[in-house]
N, C-alpha and C positions, 0 to 999 in steps of 0.2 A: 221311517221305520226304526223302532227302538232296537238297540243291539241285544243279542241273545245273552241272557244271564248264564254265566258258567255253572256247570254242574259241580256238586261236591259229593263225592262218593268214597269216603275213606274206608279202608278195611277195618273191620271190628278189631282185629289184632293191633293195628297201629294206634287206635284210640285207647284201647285198654292198656297198652304198653305205656303210653303217655300218662294215663291216669295213675298207673302203678308207680311211675317215676315221681310224680307229684306227691303221691301219698307217702312214699318213702322219705321224701325230702322234708315234708311239712307236717305229717301226721294228720289225725282226724281233726276236722274243722268244726263240725257240728253247727253249721250256719243254717238258719238266720237267727240272730239274737233278738228275741222278742217275747213278750209275756202272753201274747194272744194272736190269733190269725188277723184280727183287725189291725193290730200294731204292725204286723208284717205289711199289710196293704198300705198303711200310711207311710211306712218306711220306703216302700217301693216307689211312691210318688216323690218323697223328699230326697231320695238318693240320686235323682236325675241331675247330672252335671255337678256333683259335689262329692267330697270325701265322706266316708261313713262317720267319722268323728263329728262332723257338722250335723249329720242326721241325728246322732245320739243326743246332741245338745238341744236340737229342736224338739225331739220327742220328750226329753226331760222337761222342757218348757210347757209342752201340752199337758203332761201328767201333773206338773205342779199347779197348773191352772184348772185342773179337773176337766180338761177339754179333749182327752183322748177317748172319744166315743163318737159314733156317727151322729147321734142326737146333738151333742155339744158342739160339734163342728158346724152343723147346719144352723144351730141357734146363734152362733157367734156372728158378729159383724165381720165384714171382710178385713177391716183394719185390725180388729182384735186377733183374728186368726193369723194374718200376715205378720204381726208383731211377735207372736209366740213362735213362729217357725223361721224367724229372721236368720238364725245361725245357718240354716240350710241353703241360703242364697236363693236368688230369684224368687223371693218370698211372695211377691204379689202374684206372679204366675202360678206358683205352687199352691197358694191359698185358693185360687180359682179351681185348679185341678183337683184339689182335695174336696172341695165342695161339690164339684161335678161327680166325683167318685162316690161320695157319701149320699148324694141325691139318688144315684143309680142303686146303691145298696139299699137305701131306705125304700125305694120303689119296689125292689125285688124281694124284700123281707129279710135282708141281711145276708151275711156270708153263710150262715147256717142253711138258709133256703137255697142259696146258689149251689151248695155242696151236693145237692141231689141231681143237678143237671149234668148231662154228658159234656165232656170237654169240647166236642165238636159244636155244641150249642153255646157253651159258656165263653169260649175264647172270642168268637166274633162279637158277642154282646159286650165284653170288656173293651174290645178294640173300638167299639162304637162310642164309648164314653169320651167326651171332649178332653184331650190332654193325655189319654192313655195310649201309648204306643206299644209295639210288640214286646219290647224288653220289659216294660212295666207290667203289662198284662201277664207275661210269662212268669215274672217274679211272683205275682199274686197266685197264679195257678199252681206253680211248683211249691212255693214255701207256705202259702196260707191255706191252699186247698188240696195239697198233696196229689197233684196230677203229674204224670210223667211227661212233662214238657220241658225241653232243654232250653235254658236261657242263654242267649247269645249277647255278648257285650263287646266293647272295644278290646278288652283284655283277651277274650277268646279269639277274636279275629287276629290279633297281634301274635298270639302263641301259635296258631295254626300256620300263619304265613312264615314265621321264623323257623318252624319245623318242617316246612315244605309240604304241608298237608292241604293248603289252600293258596290261591293266588292273591287273595285280597280284593278281588272284584265281585265276589259272590254277594248276593243280597242276604238280608236277615233270614228270610224264609227258606232259602236254599241251604244255608248253614244249619239252621234248626232241623230241617227235615233230614239232612245228612246224618247228623248225630242220632236222631231218633230211629233212623233205619239201621244204623250200624250197631247200636247198643240195645241191650234188653230194656224194656219199659219198666225201669226200676227207679222209683221216686228217690230212695235213699242214695243210689248211685248218682243220679242226676244232681241232687243237692250237693253231695260231697265233691263231685267233679267240678261243678261251677265254683264252689267255695275255694277249692284248691287253686283253680286258675286265677281267681282274684288275689289270693295270698301270694302266689308266684309273681304276679304282676306288681304287687306292692313291694315285694322284697327285692327282686332282681330284674324281672322282664319289663323294664320301664321303657318310656320313649327312647331314652338313651340307656341301653341295656348294660347291666353290670355283669358281663359275661364271666369275669374272673371269679365271681362269687356264686355262680349258677351251678346247681347240682345236675342240671340237664344239658350242660354245655356240650358233652360228647355226642349227643344225638341231635343237636340243633344244627341244621344245615344252613342257617341264614344268620350266622353270628355277626353282630354289629349292625345289622340292617335296622334302620329306624322307620 
């Protein structure tokens, strides 16, 4: 028998207080940097297991080659696509995943056609695409399609554990559902909250935390835990 997954039921006040601390420390992030919803979707695949600076280089390569469209990606050979996205790492795997995603989008009529579907239908459809996991699907839903779906990543889990709001054993869906129950279904709030968590993790809340430089240190109950 599989062990029971722990629940995650933070109080709305605790999550809002954490958000306000992050906002005071880093200001508005206005994330995701992209020129179109499709570019967001491409970036969501490319950002898997790499830094955003590498994604920017890969997207620049696609733009320079005139390949930042669903049609162009599907028309390219695997080798051509993989070479253009090489800076993002795991380029062979990500080339296949991009082609799977673009095939799905082409079959459904593009992101514009998907925009009319309810989230309860769209999210399972995205998760059924080969290579699209929950975090990537939710990136697309939140940032490309403006759905109030909270994105959970390793940075979010780390922050929650260090602030004593989660144990670290909760699965993705448990954490996502906990955020969505506790917070109002506000796309702008979800975008900004996730972006602030990412910025905080990049600046100070790293694997080896820089607690001496952290604006949240007084409310962090797990200082120094890696």
